[in-house]
KOLDREN-266818 format. One record per residue (C-alpha): residue number from 1; residue in one letter; x, y, z. Coordinates in steps of 0.001 Angstrom, whole numbers. Layout:
N
R	num	residuo	x	y	z
R	NUM	A	X	Y	Z
...
END
This chain:
334
R	num	residuo	x	y	z
R	1	M	45641	150054	110551
R	2	D	42731	152203	109796
R	3	T	39669	151471	107703
R	4	H	41264	153048	104537
R	5	E	44337	150882	105004
R	6	A	42244	147668	105331
R	7	D	40193	148413	102222
R	8	S	43452	149109	100376
R	9	V	44863	145656	101432
R	10	V	41657	143956	100170
R	11	E	41764	145845	96903
R	12	E	45427	144909	96387
R	13	V	44420	141262	97062
R	14	I	41788	141426	94552
R	15	T	44271	142703	91809
R	16	L	46837	140063	92702
R	17	I	44085	137306	92405
R	18	E	42889	138614	89082
R	19	T	46486	138878	87777
R	20	H	47982	135625	89084
R	21	Y	45351	133060	90135
R	22	L	45545	129972	87951
R	23	Y	41857	129724	87319
R	24	P	40475	132952	85852
R	25	D	36801	132008	86177
R	26	V	37334	131358	89971
R	27	A	39303	134452	90154
R	28	A	36489	136545	88916
R	29	A	34052	134915	91494
R	30	V	36475	135569	94253
R	31	S	36997	139128	93257
R	32	Q	33232	139644	93276
R	33	A	32942	138248	96787
R	34	L	35662	140593	98106
R	35	T	34165	143593	96341
R	36	A	30837	142767	97890
R	37	G	32479	142348	101310
R	38	L	34192	145819	100919
R	39	A	30648	147390	99949
R	40	E	29103	145786	102965
R	41	G	32002	147057	105292
R	42	R	32770	143395	106432
R	43	Y	36473	143984	106677
R	44	L	37458	145610	109960
R	45	P	40798	147297	110502
R	46	D	42281	144753	112796
R	47	Q	45132	142908	110972
R	48	M	44554	139420	112370
R	49	G	40732	139699	111965
R	50	L	41210	141027	108493
R	51	A	43280	138137	107475
R	52	E	40655	135631	108971
R	53	A	37679	137339	107321
R	54	V	39354	137642	103779
R	55	T	40651	134154	103989
R	56	A	37122	132875	104961
R	57	D	35652	134661	101877
R	58	L	38545	133459	99592
R	59	Q	38162	129887	100533
R	60	S	34265	129841	100690
R	61	V	34217	130719	96980
R	62	S	37251	128878	95590
R	63	G	37648	125895	98056
R	64	D	41374	126512	97585
R	65	K	43108	126108	100897
R	66	H	46229	127738	99468
R	67	L	44356	130964	98601
R	68	R	44758	132915	101811
R	69	L	45652	136134	103520
R	70	I	48016	135380	106284
R	71	Y	48830	137470	109253
R	72	H	52521	137526	110521
R	73	G	53247	138474	113941
R	74	D	56812	139738	112780
R	75	P	57032	142261	110104
R	76	I	57389	140763	106547
R	77	P	60688	142018	104970
R	78	E	60376	144033	101809
R	79	R	61295	141689	98757
R	80	E	63050	142962	95710
R	81	P	61292	141783	92470
R	82	G	62755	138635	91328
R	83	S	64779	137984	94438
R	84	D	63968	135054	96827
R	85	A	66715	136186	99330
R	86	A	64218	137512	101889
R	87	E	62048	134514	101625
R	88	Y	64991	132020	101923
R	89	A	66426	134038	105102
R	90	E	62884	133542	106684
R	91	F	62832	129740	105822
R	92	R	66470	129319	107106
R	93	Q	65563	130841	110495
R	94	W	62436	128752	110696
R	95	A	64481	125605	109697
R	96	E	67067	126312	112356
R	97	R	64366	126552	115109
R	98	T	62749	123245	113942
R	99	C	65867	120813	113286
R	100	H	65285	121490	109552
R	101	G	62176	119533	109563
R	102	I	63581	116274	110713
R	103	T	61949	115921	114235
R	104	S	62893	112328	114901
R	105	V	65037	109689	113378
R	106	E	64851	106311	115206
R	107	R	65712	102739	114887
R	108	L	62876	100789	116424
R	109	G	62988	97042	117506
R	110	A	63787	94553	114794
R	111	N	65536	97129	112719
R	112	V	62551	99076	111746
R	113	G	63296	102665	110755
R	114	Y	61192	105644	111843
R	115	L	61417	109223	110290
R	116	N	59154	111991	111548
R	117	V	59025	115075	109230
R	118	Q	57502	118231	110413
R	119	P	56596	121041	110193
R	120	V	57489	121430	106473
R	121	L	59974	120014	103814
R	122	F	62324	123167	103760
R	123	P	63991	123919	100374
R	124	T	66889	121664	99692
R	125	A	69433	124417	99528
R	126	I	68601	124995	103339
R	127	S	67714	121544	104578
R	128	G	68934	118960	101915
R	129	D	71767	117928	104168
R	130	A	69486	117175	107101
R	131	I	67373	114928	104873
R	132	T	70606	113140	103558
R	133	A	71763	112617	107010
R	134	A	68511	111130	108132
R	135	M	68026	108948	105110
R	136	S	71662	107651	105319
R	137	L	71088	106551	108987
R	138	L	67986	104825	108021
R	139	A	69416	103130	104695
R	140	S	70343	99779	106420
R	141	T	66869	99222	108224
R	142	E	64584	96621	106995
R	143	A	61423	98690	106730
R	144	L	60814	102374	106953
R	145	I	57868	104346	108755
R	146	M	57738	107842	107393
R	147	D	55424	110060	109603
R	148	L	53859	112922	107789
R	149	R	50996	113343	110133
R	150	Q	52089	116991	111068
R	151	C	53885	117854	107761
R	152	I	51879	120801	106354
R	153	G	53871	121853	103484
R	154	G	57197	121796	101442
R	155	D	59104	122813	98459
R	156	P	58370	120572	95420
R	157	A	61941	120092	94792
R	158	T	62445	118791	98359
R	159	T	59640	116137	98027
R	160	A	61467	114979	94878
R	161	W	64782	114907	96929
R	162	L	63235	112891	99700
R	163	C	61519	110502	97430
R	164	S	64930	109776	95563
R	165	Y	66234	108048	98477
R	166	L	63274	105433	98002
R	167	F	64194	104525	94531
R	168	S	67103	103418	92519
R	169	E	69375	105457	90326
R	170	E	66809	105118	87449
R	171	P	64798	108305	87589
R	172	V	61063	108021	88165
R	173	E	58609	110677	87243
R	174	L	56636	112310	90077
R	175	T	53913	114970	90116
R	176	G	54802	118072	88065
R	177	L	53269	121556	87944
R	178	H	51255	123153	85176
R	179	Q	51035	127003	85047
R	180	P	47994	127940	82825
R	181	K	49004	131586	82650
R	182	L	52319	130628	81003
R	183	N	51031	127394	79340
R	184	R	54072	125537	80933
R	185	T	54304	122330	82514
R	186	T	57418	121725	84731
R	187	Q	58159	117906	85191
R	188	A	59524	116328	88495
R	189	W	61674	113282	88650
R	190	T	63705	111422	91190
R	191	L	67447	112046	91093
R	192	P	69981	109598	89439
R	193	Y	72349	110664	92200
R	194	V	71894	111619	95819
R	195	P	74641	112089	98476
R	196	G	74704	109636	101264
R	197	R	73038	106155	101075
R	198	R	69655	105224	99665
R	199	F	67035	103199	101395
R	200	G	66249	101797	97988
R	201	P	63336	100601	95964
R	202	L	62742	97216	97427
R	203	K	62096	97426	101103
R	204	P	58595	98259	102385
R	205	V	57683	101764	103206
R	206	Y	54724	103010	105453
R	207	V	53614	106659	105293
R	208	L	51496	108036	108123
R	209	T	48935	110650	107439
R	210	S	46324	112728	109226
R	211	S	43583	115280	108465
R	212	A	46395	117880	108944
R	213	T	48833	116536	106354
R	214	F	48977	119245	103769
R	215	S	50665	120339	100447
R	216	G	54129	119054	100397
R	217	G	53383	116315	102838
R	218	E	50420	115300	100623
R	219	Q	52631	115264	97614
R	220	V	55024	112691	99088
R	221	S	52177	110449	100107
R	222	Y	50274	110832	96757
R	223	D	53304	110170	94601
R	224	L	54521	107155	96599
R	225	Q	50987	105814	96534
R	226	Q	50511	106256	92818
R	227	L	53781	104520	92230
R	228	A	52899	101685	94618
R	229	R	56117	102402	96526
R	230	A	54526	103091	99911
R	231	T	51552	101912	101903
R	232	I	49589	105010	103204
R	233	I	48238	104487	106738
R	234	G	46019	107010	108838
R	235	E	43527	109672	107876
R	236	R	42621	111471	104582
R	237	T	44638	114390	104174
R	238	K	43694	118149	103874
R	239	G	43551	118445	100157
R	240	G	46029	121079	98765
R	241	A	47719	120404	95577
R	242	N	48019	123919	94152
R	243	A	51564	125549	94285
R	244	R	51267	129174	95544
R	245	E	53288	132249	95370
R	246	G	53377	134863	98445
R	247	F	52918	138621	97912
R	248	R	53369	141134	100777
R	249	V	50421	143448	100985
R	250	H	51147	145068	104239
R	251	A	53907	145000	106788
R	252	H	52220	141983	108725
R	253	L	49986	140507	105878
R	254	E	50893	138180	103129
R	255	A	48574	137182	100280
R	256	T	49305	133522	98998
R	257	I	47866	132992	95497
R	258	P	48003	129617	93692
R	259	V	49787	129868	90381
R	260	A	50181	126326	89331
R	261	R	48458	122980	89713
R	262	G	49864	119550	90418
R	263	V	49731	116985	87701
R	264	N	50567	113416	88454
R	265	P	51814	111358	85411
R	266	I	50082	108263	86475
R	267	S	46637	109622	87623
R	268	G	46551	112691	85270
R	269	T	45307	114674	88169
R	270	N	46088	115558	91919
R	271	W	44709	115590	95400
R	272	E	43380	119118	95389
R	273	G	40053	119304	97383
R	274	T	39915	115542	97904
R	275	G	43117	114824	99851
R	276	V	44935	111617	99753
R	277	T	42863	108569	100695
R	278	P	44964	106067	102841
R	279	D	45359	102447	101936
R	280	I	44564	101536	105503
R	281	E	42378	104063	107190
R	282	V	42834	104411	110968
R	283	P	42681	107346	113466
R	284	A	45792	109299	113121
R	285	E	46775	108468	116728
R	286	H	46890	104718	115802
R	287	A	48616	104972	112551
R	288	R	52143	104427	113894
R	289	H	51322	101395	115783
R	290	R	49521	99853	112777
R	291	A	52414	100627	110664
R	292	Y	54905	99135	113223
R	293	Q	52921	95973	113182
R	294	L	52956	95621	109533
R	295	A	56731	96423	109492
R	296	L	57375	93698	112136
R	297	A	55333	91141	110221
R	298	H	57640	91908	107189
R	299	V	60744	91452	109086
R	300	A	59542	88303	110756
R	301	T	59710	86786	107056
R	302	L	63294	87637	106619
R	303	P	66129	85064	107091
R	304	G	68375	85331	110198
R	305	S	68150	86246	113815
R	306	I	66394	89529	112838
R	307	A	63136	87426	112215
R	308	A	63302	86194	115707
R	309	E	63554	89648	117063
R	310	A	60493	90601	114877
R	311	R	58410	87754	116113
R	312	Q	59268	88434	119743
R	313	A	58316	92254	119174
R	314	L	54933	91269	117629
R	315	A	54113	88824	120501
R	316	T	54932	91705	122971
R	317	Q	52666	94092	120898
R	318	A	49842	91576	121150
R	319	L	50195	91104	124729
R	320	N	50800	94796	125639
R	321	P	49808	97282	122750
R	322	E	50882	100128	125179
R	323	T	54531	99090	124613
R	324	F	54503	101327	121359
R	325	S	52181	104118	122431
R	326	E	51973	107555	121119
R	327	N	53054	108784	124369
R	328	Q	56588	107837	123522
R	329	S	58730	110909	122898
R	330	T	59400	111828	119308
R	331	D	60445	115476	120078
R	332	D	64229	114884	119758
R	333	V	66382	113538	116981
R	334	R	67978	110194	118095
END
């Protein structure tokens, strides 16, 4: 890449933002900042450095963490207009390398379920069956810990798919997307039918968050919190509620431009810029331990021998908190 190519990339990013970004006034301010950067010679012809410099300027003006210029080590395939085939092929390869986003499925002591989702919630066409398998395994547990501390994104349809397993057959409205340029709002609902077994609407759910939890991971957390379906435990999340579209501007550079904003039917707003505030705020590394304590306390109130198992586990926790440390492996699906 030479200086002329770098300038051309920035100019194309400016055009894309002015054409597609959901807030026209912010788009104008961002364009001015990038134009000034070009005039000052701030953007050097190094692809990774260019991506970092442009992203820093984009976000310093907009505060929008989805508005980025991203460097890809592997060449970005050419995408035919209106076709998602290339993007889905990339997602499919990524999903295959990461167990389709289902890092760990466990039955903890006293029949408490644990689900770790990272790095993202992949499109249901790719990974819906993995979510179904995980949730079917966990359906008969007495409480569920859903770990989203390292979940940094996801397809909006997949967030609805996952949430559907935590409700009954009666659809529940979730956060939808408003596209100002089209004056269109797309609603999102849980599904009346899902394959496999549901965890259901009655048993407690604890969602773990961190300052790294972003986008799709935040949407699951926010929707379940607004619906009083889960207790959020951990740290305030990163704060990205705008849906973005990716544009190839160079063989190794992708501009991601937010084109819609989330609108929750209960709050009337979203978590953009603010993040999701936990119900119980603790350091992220302590969130799983805190959630397990709460889950055990719930199971201890249930009839039958499972309550005795929970009380024994709680006593063990009190005597030796290290028995449920973050050093336990969650790298493999169990």
